[in-house]
N, C-alpha and C positions, 0 to 999 in steps of 0.2 A: 503494499499500499504506499503511494506517496504523502510525505508528510504533510502538505499542503491540502491533502482532501482528508486527512486523518481527523478523527473526535478530539485528540490532542491538540492537535491546531487550532481548531475551533475554541476548545476550553482554554488556550494559551491566549488567544485573542481576547477571550474575556477577561482573563487574568490581568491582562495588561489594560484593558479599559478600566478595570476595577482598582487598581493601582494608581492610574492617572486621575480618577474620580476621586478616590481617597486624598492624594496630594492635593487638589485644588480645594477640596472641602478642609482640609487641616491650614492651608494658606488663607483661606477667607476666614476661617477660625481664628488664627493666629492676628490677622487683621483685627478683627472683633476685640480679641484680648488685649490688643495694644491701644485702641481707643478705651477701652474701660479700663485701663491702667492694671490690669491682672498681668503680671510680669512672668510668674511661674507658668502660668498657661499658655502665655505667647511663646515662651521658649519650648516649652513640651511641644506645642502644635505645629513649631517651625521646625524642628527637630524632626518629627514624623513625617511631616511634608515632604521633607529633603530625602528620608528614608524611603518614603513610597515613590518617590521620583527616581531614586536609584532602583528600586524594584521594578518600574516600568521599565528602566533601561535593560535590565537583564532580560526581562520578559520579550521586550522589542529585540534584541541580538538573537533569541531563538526564533522569533518570528521571521526575521531576516535571514536567518540562518547562518548568522555571524559574518554577512556581508558587511564591510565597515559602511557605518552611517556618518558622513562627514558634513560639514556645516552647511554646504551646498545642497544636500538632501535633504536637511532639515527645514532649509528655507524654503524650499521647493515644495515639500508637503505641506508647509504651514500654509504656504499661499495656495495650494490646491485646496486645502481644507477652508480657508477665509473663503473663497471663490464659491466653493459650494453651498457656503452659508449664505452668501449674500445673494447668490442666483436662485437658489432651489429652497433650502430649509426656511430662512427667516421669512420670505413672501408666503410661503403656505402657511406659517404659522400666523403672520398678519393677516391674511385673507380669510382664515379658518376664524379667529378671534373677531374678527369684524362682524362674520356671518353670526357668530355667537354672542354679539354684544359685548365684548370684552374690549372695549375701545382703548382703555390705556395701555393693554397688554399689545394690542395691534401697532399702537403708535410705539412703544417700545421696540417691538420688533423692527418696524421700518426704521428706527434711528440707529439701532445696532447692525440692521443690513447696510446703512450707508460706512457706518464704522469699519465693518468687514470688507468693504469694498475698497476703502483706503488703505487698509491694513494689507489687503491682497497687493495692492500696486507698490506700497514700501518693499514688501516681501520679495516681490518678484525684481524690484530694482537693484535690492541688494545682492539678490543671486546673480543677476547680470554682472553687477560691478565685482563679485567676488571671481565668476567665471571669467571674466576679461581682463583679469587682474587690474582694475582700476579704483576699488575700494579705497586705498589708501595714497591716492594721488587724483588730482584736480587740474584742470586746464589753468586756473589762475590759483596764485598763493592765497591761503586761509590759513586762520589761527589753529593749530593742532594742539589738543590737549591731553596729557597723558592722565587716562583715569586713574591710575596707581598713586601717582604723586602730585600731580595738578601741573607739571611743568609744560607750559604752553611756549610753542613756537610759530613763526609765520613763515609758512613755506608752501609749495604745490605738492609737496609730497610729504608724508609723516616718516619719522627719522625708522631706521632699521630697528633701533633701540634707543630707550630715553637715555640722554646724556646725565640725567640726576639719578634716576633708580635702576635703571639698566631694563627696564620692562621691553618686552617685545613690541614690534611695529603694532600689533594687534589690539594694544592698549589704547591706541590714541583714537581720539573722536575730533572731527572738525567741531569748531565752536558752535555751528548752527544745528548740529545733529542732537537726535533726542537721547538723553543720559538715561 
């Protein structure tokens, strides 16, 4: 029997989804604990969220049959999921909510659909920049900020290594990029 057609593979997919949902729920719980100033609960929920995310990564490794997933792959997958959300899932939810007179939920779905579309564009743009090796260079000089130590320089490209803390090029963001 081929692995992709086995019951084990289907259960593995469910385990992966459960770990992701658990991680997200714990992240939301940690944010709530932070707002309520319950530091021990925030710390525990944050730790469990990280562990569940690690578990999801292990399950995903098996689902991909240990094919390495690099950053470009994750960006592409995220863009595809955002595209499916704004093109298919959220419009169906909004239409159904309107038909059933849940108007606030329909408006929320419409708004999140617009956000998902913008997220897809940003994810696809970064995928292209990464694949074309233009993520850390610009046509004109910009301010590059090391996210590790805060060092700032004005250049058309991020340095290979931060001159202050020695962080690699990947730690630099252009000043106008989201942090």
